[in-house]
Structure formats: structure tokens, C-alpha cells
N, C-alpha and C positions, 0 to 999 in steps of 0.2 A: 779710253785714251790710247793712242797709238804709240808703240815703241819705235825708237830708231834702231838701226842695225847695231850701233854701239851699245845701246841699252839692252837689247836682246842678248848680245854676246856677254855683257857683264852680268846679266841675270843668271847665266849658266854657272857662274862661279860664286855661288851663294853660301859656301861653306859645307855643302854636301860632300860626302865621301864618294868619289867616282873611281871605279876600277875598270880597266880594260885588259882582258886576257891575264888577269891576276895581278896586274900592276896598277898602282895608284896613279891617277891622272890629276895633275895640278891645275891645268887650264884646258877645259874641254874644247874651247874654240880654237886653241893653238895645237891641239893634238893631231898628229899626222892622219890617223884614221877617223877619229870622232869629229874632227874639224870639217870633214867633207860634208856630212849632213847639216852641220851648223852653217856652213857656207851656202848650201842649197837653200835652207830655210831663210837665210839672210836676204835672199833675193826678193822674197815677198815683202819684207820690211822696207827694203830699198824702193820697191815700186810704190808702196803706200806713201812714201815721202816725196815721190816725184809728181809734180803738178800735172804732168802729161797723162798720168794714169790714175790720178786721184778719183776721177769720176767712176771708174770701174772697180777700184780697190777699196773704197771707203763709203760709209754712209753716216748720217747723223742720227744718233740715238737720242731720244728725248731726255733720258736720265743722265747718260754719261758723256754725251757729245760725240765727237768724231771717233769712229770705230772701224775695225776691219769688217768689210762686208762678208767675209767668210763666216762671221758669227751672227749675221742677220737671220733670224728665224723665218724661213719661208712661210708666208701666209696664203699665197695664191699661186696660180699658174705663172703670172708675170714674174714673181720672185724667183721661181724655179728657172725660168728662162734667163733671168739676170745671173743666176748662179752658174748656169751652163756656160754663158758667155765669159764669166769670170774665170772659170776653170779652163776653158778653151784658150783664152787670152794669156793666162799665166803660163800655161803649157807651151804656147807658141813663143812667148818671150823667153822662156827657159830652154828654148831650142829643142822642144820635144820632150824635155824632162818634166814629168808630172810632179807637181809639188804636193807630195803625200802628207807632209806635216800639217798644213792647214786644211786642205780639202778633205782628206780622209778623217782627220781629227775632228773637224766640225761636223762632218756627216755622222760620225759615231755619237757625238754629243746630241745631235738632233734625234737620232734613232733611240737613244736612251730616254730622251724626254717623252717620246711617244709610247714606249713599252713599259715605262715605270710609273 
């Protein structure tokens, strides 16, 4: 299931104790420094909800339905080409700012699957 931008931001305030430079942070998304990466990551959630980009941002999983294509496990060369296009396009739409949250995070998960 896909999260909306609002759901994503709300999920960051789940009762965890968050500290930045020794000070407690009440709302991560609204924090002057921590809110920057939250805003950056929100761009991916925004694109997933936009019908114009849905075909490159989402896929349908047989078990859970519509999901982020960042988490589609590559099975063949075509899947890797689709992933390349996804990362290229999200970087282009982010005006050259690479979305490390989803791209590197999902790459790390895939790597762990293969080595463990």
C-alpha cells in the first residue's frame, strides 16, 4: 500500500524520542534541519500519487496491491532497466537532487537479500 505525503509525515511522529544536537524534537517534519530530508523524501510520495507518474513510480504486487516500484525485486535485465529509468526520472524531477532515501535504501535491502 502506498503512503500519501501526509501519512508519511505523520508516521514520523509515532512517539519515538528524537534528538537533534542534544535537543528534543517534537515534530520531525516541522524541524528546521530535519524537515529538509523529510521534504526531500516527500517528493517521492507526491510523485507516486500523481497519475502522470504512476506508471514509472508504482507496480502491482500480487499479494499487497499497488506498491512503490523502488521495492520491486529485480528479476531480470528488464527490471534493472526499469529501475535505472526510475532513478533517472526521479533525479530529473528533483532537479538533479538524487533521492537517496528510497533508491539507496532499497538497493541496500536488495543487497542484504543476496548476501544473507
